[in-house]
C-alpha positions as CSV (number, residue, x, y, z in Angstrom):
1,M,21.0,21.4,63.4
2,Y,22.8,22.3,60.1
3,F,25.0,20.3,57.9
4,V,28.0,21.3,55.7
5,Y,28.3,18.8,52.8
6,V,30.5,18.1,49.8
7,I,29.1,16.2,46.8
8,K,30.9,15.0,43.8
9,S,29.5,14.9,40.3
10,E,29.7,11.5,38.6
11,K,29.5,13.3,35.3
12,D,32.4,15.8,35.5
13,K,34.1,14.7,38.8
14,K,33.8,18.2,40.2
15,R,32.9,18.9,43.8
16,Y,30.2,21.2,45.2
17,T,30.1,22.4,48.8
18,G,26.9,23.6,50.5
19,I,24.9,23.8,53.7
20,T,21.4,22.6,54.6
21,D,19.2,21.8,57.5
22,N,18.0,18.6,55.9
23,L,20.8,16.6,54.3
24,A,18.8,13.8,52.8
25,R,16.3,16.1,51.2
26,R,19.0,18.4,49.8
27,I,21.0,15.6,48.2
28,K,17.8,14.3,46.6
29,Q,17.1,17.8,45.2
30,H,20.6,17.9,43.7
31,N,20.2,14.5,42.1
32,S,16.8,15.2,40.7
33,G,17.7,18.7,39.4
34,S,14.8,20.3,41.3
35,K,15.7,23.3,43.4
36,A,19.3,22.7,42.5
37,T,21.7,25.6,42.2
38,P,22.7,26.6,38.7
39,S,26.2,25.2,39.4
40,T,24.7,21.7,40.0
41,K,21.6,21.6,37.8
42,N,23.0,19.7,34.8
43,R,25.9,17.9,36.5
44,G,24.1,15.0,38.3
45,P,24.1,12.4,39.5
46,F,26.0,13.2,42.7
47,T,27.7,11.2,45.4
48,M,28.2,12.6,48.9
49,I,31.8,12.5,49.7
50,Y,31.9,14.4,53.0
51,F,29.6,16.0,55.6
52,E,29.7,17.4,59.1
53,K,27.2,18.8,61.6
54,A,27.1,22.4,62.7
55,E,25.1,23.8,65.6
56,N,23.6,26.8,63.7
57,S,23.6,28.4,60.3
58,M,26.3,30.9,61.2
59,M,28.7,28.1,62.2
60,A,27.8,26.1,59.0
61,R,28.5,29.1,56.8
62,R,31.8,29.7,58.5
63,R,32.8,26.0,57.9
64,E,31.5,26.1,54.3
65,K,33.7,29.1,53.6
66,Y,36.7,27.3,55.1
67,L,36.1,24.2,53.0
68,K,36.0,26.4,49.9
69,S,39.4,28.0,50.7
70,G,42.7,26.6,49.7
71,I,43.4,25.1,53.1
72,G,39.9,23.6,53.2
73,R,40.3,22.1,49.8
74,A,43.7,20.6,50.9
75,F,41.9,19.3,54.1
76,L,39.3,17.6,51.9
77,K,41.9,16.1,49.6
78,N,43.7,14.5,52.5
79,T,40.5,13.4,54.3
80,V,38.4,12.1,51.4
81,K,40.1,9.3,49.5
């Protein structure tokens, strides 16, 4: 089971979209700065604003790509208030 997630920085209010097989661990990593990607390393703390399940990594990647597209960003804007 994989998850596609969107977190929002409390510091600069920007969003980050990613995938993981362990959602709780990954959010903890983002907030602690350990094993965080360069784009989130100094932007914490983060709040999770959206997530969804995916059956496998390929489906999760496909959904992540969609959420990063223009239509996907519009979907998030309308879904997450």
